[in-house]
N, C-alpha and C positions, 0 to 999 in steps of 0.2 A: 502493498499499500503505500508507504513513503521512499523508496527507491525513486521516485520520481519527482519528488517533493523540491520545488525550486530554490534554490540558497537564497535565505532572507538578504535582504539588501545590508553593507556593514551601517550600525551608527555612529557616524565618526565621534562624536563624543565619549559614547562609552571607549570607541578604540584609545581614543585620544588619554583614558582616565586608564588604559591599561599600558598604555607605551610610558606615561608617567610612573606607577607603580614599578613596573620594571627597570625605571631610570634608575643607577645605581649612587648617583653623583649628591652630595650633600649641598643642601640650597637651593635644590631643582624648588621652580614656584609652577603652580596649576593654578591657570587661567582660564582653562578649558568648561569643570564643569559648572554648572550654575546653582552654588548655593553660596551662603553668607559664610564667610570665615573672619575670626576675629584676629588680634593683632598678633596672634600665636598660632593661628595656621588652622584653630579649632573650629569648629560651628558648633555655639554653644545652645543649651538646653536655657529659653530664657527663662529670667527667675521668677516672673508668674504662673507658668507652667508647672514647673515643679512645684509650686505651693499648690496649683490648683489638682496637680494630679495625686498630691498626698490628700485633698479633702475629697475626691472622687474616691480614691482607695476605701478612705475613712466612712463612707457614706453609702457607698453603691452595695445594694444585697443583692440583686440579681445581674445576670448576665444573656435573660434574656430579650428576643430580638425587639428594636424600637418598633417604629411606623415604618411602611414602603418606603413614602419620603422621607424619612429622616425623623430625627428630634426636630417638632415644631419651634422651639426653644429654639436649639444652634439657628434655625432657618432666620426665624423672625431677627435674630439678632447680627446675622450678616446681612440680610439686607437694611437692616438701619445704619449698620459699618457704611454700606456702598450709599446709601441712598439719602442717608437722615432721616426725615417725616417721609415715612412711606403711605405711598396710600391702601385702600385697601383690598385692589384689583392684582394682587400679588400670586402668583403662585411660585413654590420651589420646592427644593429637594436638595436636603442632601446627597453627597456625592463622595466616591475616591478623590481627593484632588483636586486641582482646575484640569487635568485633564479627564475624567471624569465627569464632570461638571460640562464641561465642553460637548462629550459626548452622550451625553443626556438629551444635551439642547440640539445635536445634528439630528441625532434622534427622535426627536420630538419633531423636526420641522422634516425628517421626510414621510412621519408618517401625514403631517395635516397636510402639504403641498411637496407630492412626490415629486414635482419637474423643478421644483426650486432650484436656483443657478446661487455658486456659493461664491466670495469674493475674497482676496487676503490681500494682503501688503506685498511688494514687493521691496526686500525681503521682510521675512514672517518668520514663528516660530514654525520650525521645522514640522515637528507633530502635526502642524492646524493641517498641512497640506497630508500629510501620510494618513492619519484619521481618515478624511473626506475623502482621500482614492480610495482605502479599505473599504468604504462601503459603497464604493463607482459614482462617487462625486467632484469628479477632478475638478478643483476649483479654479476660478480666474485670478489676475493677480493686478491690484490698481499700483498706479507709479507711486511709491512714497519716499526713498530713500536719494539721497542723491548725494552719489560718489563723492564728488567733485565738491562742493560744501558741506557735507558731511549734515545736511538740515534735511526738511523734509518738502517736496518736491509738493505744494499745495495746490499749484494751480493746476497739475496735471492728475492728480487724484479729484482732485473735485470736479474737473470737465468728465472724467472717467465715473463717475458716481451721481451726475448726472445726466448720465448717457442709461440708466438702471431702471428698473420697473417694479412692479409688486410681487415679483415673480425672484428678486433678486434678495441676499442675505448678505450682508456686508460685516466681515468679521475685524472689529476692532480693538488697538490695544488701548485699555483705559488710560494706563501711562507708563512710564517707564520701558518703551517701547521695546522689546526682546527680537532681534539682537545687535539694533544697532545703537539706541538708547537717546535717539531723537525723538524730540515730543511733539504731541500738535500745542498748539496754543490755545487758552479758551476764544478767541475771534475766531479761530478755525474751524474749532465743535461745535460753535454758533453756526459756520458759513452749513457744515454738513447737516448740521440739524435743520435748516431750512431746506437741503436738499430733499431730506429724507421725509420732511413734509408733504414737499411738492412732487415730488415723483413717486412717495409710498415705499420705498425700499426698506428690508428689516434692518436695524444696528443687531448685532451680537458683539460684545464688548466681553473682551478676554480681561478679566483684572487680579491679575495675576500677584500684583508689587503696590498694593496701598500702601499708604504710610513709609515708602523708600524713597521715593522723590523727591518731592516736596514740602511733606505734611500728609496727616492721614485727611484733613479736609480739602486741602490744596491740590493732591493728586484725584480729587473726583469731583473735581467743578465742571470740565466738559460733562461727565458720564450725569450729572445733576440735573447740566440745565438742556440734557438732551428726553429725560425722564418724564422732565415737568410736560416739554412741549409734545411726547409723541404720545400719542394713543396703546401701541406695543413695542417693546423691545427686549433683549436677553443679556441678561448679565452670566459670565461662569467667575466664579471667586476660588480660589488659591487661599489655602491658611499654609503651605510648606515654607515661605519665605518669610510673610513677619510675623508668624508666631513662630517661625521652625519649627513646623512640625512634617518635614518633608516625610519622613519612613510612615506616618500616620494616617496619612495620605486625608486630610479633611479637606474637602469643597465644597461647594453649595453652588445650585442651578436657580438660576432667579427668571422669570419671567412676564413682565410688566404685561397686563391684559387689557381689550378696551371696556371690556366691561363683568357686569357679577358673573353672570351665564359663562362666559368663555372664558373666565377665571375659574371655575368650577372643572367644567372640561378639562383644562391645561392640566389643574390640578389632579385630576383622576390618572389622565393620561405620563405625568410625569414619574406618577404611581409606577405604573401598569409599565413603564421602560424600565424602572428600575429593576420591576421581578424579574424583567428577562436579563438585562445585564448582568446582575451580580447579585439579583435579588435583593437583598438589605445591604446599604452600603458603612461603610465601618462606622462607631460610634465613638470609640475612646477619645481621638483628635478632637470630635465634632464637641463630645461633652466637655473637655478643657476649654474649649475656645468658649462654649455657652458659660461655663461658670466665669472664665476670664472677664466678658464683655459684660454682666450683669451683677459685677461686684463692682463696687465704686474704687474700691482701693487696690483690688488686683488689677481693675484696669489702670489705674495713674499708673503705676508700677510698669504693666507691660507698655503703654502709651513712652514712659520715659526711656525704657531700655531700646525702642525701636526708634524714637531721637536719637540715641546715643548710636544706633546703628547707620541710621541716613548720614547722622555728622560726620561718621568714621569716612563712610562712603563717600560721601563729597570732598571731604579735607584730601581725601586719595587721588580724587580726581584733580582738585587744586594742585596737589606735590606732583603730579603725573605729569600733569600740563606742562609745570616751569619747569621739570627735568627737562625736559623734551625740548621745550624752547632753549634751553639752557645748551644743550646735546645736538644741537642739530642747528640752533643759530636762527630759528625760523617760529613764525606767531603758526606755523599750517592745523597746528596739535590744540592750538586752545580752543577749537571745539569738544574737547572733552570738558572742559569745566562747564560748559553748559548742555551737554548731556548727563542725563539721568535715572536713576536707576542703578541697576548692578553690571550693566553692558556697555561698552560701543566698540565699530568697531576702528583698527587703528588706521584702514586704510592701504598694509601690506599686500603683498603677492604673494603668493601659496611660497616663491622660493625663499620667499623674503620670510615671513614666516617659519618655514624650515630651518632657515640657518639660525635666526634667533634661538631655536629650538637645540639644535644640534650644538651651538656655542657657547649657549648662556644658561641652560636648561627649564628655560622658558617656554612653556607651553599654551600655546592659542591653537584654537579651532581653525583652520588652513586659510577662511575669509577675511583672518584674521579678526574675528569677533572674540572680546576678552573680558574675564569674568575682572570688572574693578575691584571689588570684593575678597578677590583672592590675592591682592597684592598686602605688602606690608611697607610701611614708614620705607627702613633698612632696604627694600627694592628696587625704589623706584629709580634712583641714578642707576642702579645694576639696567633694569630695563631700556631706560632711554638710552644709556651708552652702549647694550645690543642692537637697540633697535637703529642707533644711529650706524654701528657700524654694520650693519645688513643693508643701509641704502633706504630705506622705509623715509 
């Protein structure tokens, strides 16, 4: 049966992780895998998470199933985190991380509109296209990142979405664009909202990094503007980055519906989709998030630590841009200061990326996407020297 099974396409980031692990050099730096790291190179368990885990351990009396759509308290807390004051017409379901939330929403759309067309940014997180292709829904790609200016090709993006209609779903990065770090401004979000209102295309917002850009509220200003004006939109949230719950797989799929009747139908369908995909989503991480978000003291500590994480990332951005300016005698890397989130694209060729890896033990994805949070202050000058030596 399996003799003719095709070899799966290798995952570039997983392969990079393996190569990094096999590298015997001291001082090697992993900027490939998309996880937050502290100044010691560790991915910490957040303080509020530790306290919430102890509370959960002490009070939990059963491991029986929750609801098919997950714990309603968790879903409600996540929706409020994203949207602030939430309307009554929201449907939602817990999911295994942000990836699970996206897949639930993709499946919901496939049921509601089998002929729907999906559109992702160029470039986008690779799993967007991979999941859609696995569903025989190969997406279109709208213009997004300008390799020359390292900014957003917004006029071209706007022209693209203005050509769409009611059968189209546009996947937008809510903040901290992955893989480029180049974000939309609030004015650009407003223009996209105007387009969605006029043309009728449906926004599906991937919100994986709220709080790691400019702030918990600042990072969702565009999302909230869009939600306030549109009858329908979708949001896929992840708790992996901003709660550090990578392995616990906590996420939330939200659908803003046009009215109460639509909300009831969508809510029932989300539960049905969950049942078919994985029956019941994991609850441990979701329970921790619910505890934290609904306890004022824990939430305050979580927000404080998230602020520290964000400050560290943005401080590394400042330091790296300055180190590159000094080593290359050029301001062409100043875009790193303006970008937000964990990622930026350096603008190096595949050959230059490989040279930096071979000569300095610094690992990036071959398209030069780098995880800024993987750096430490003492490595900024090393990185800049290696990049300059490679002719970046």
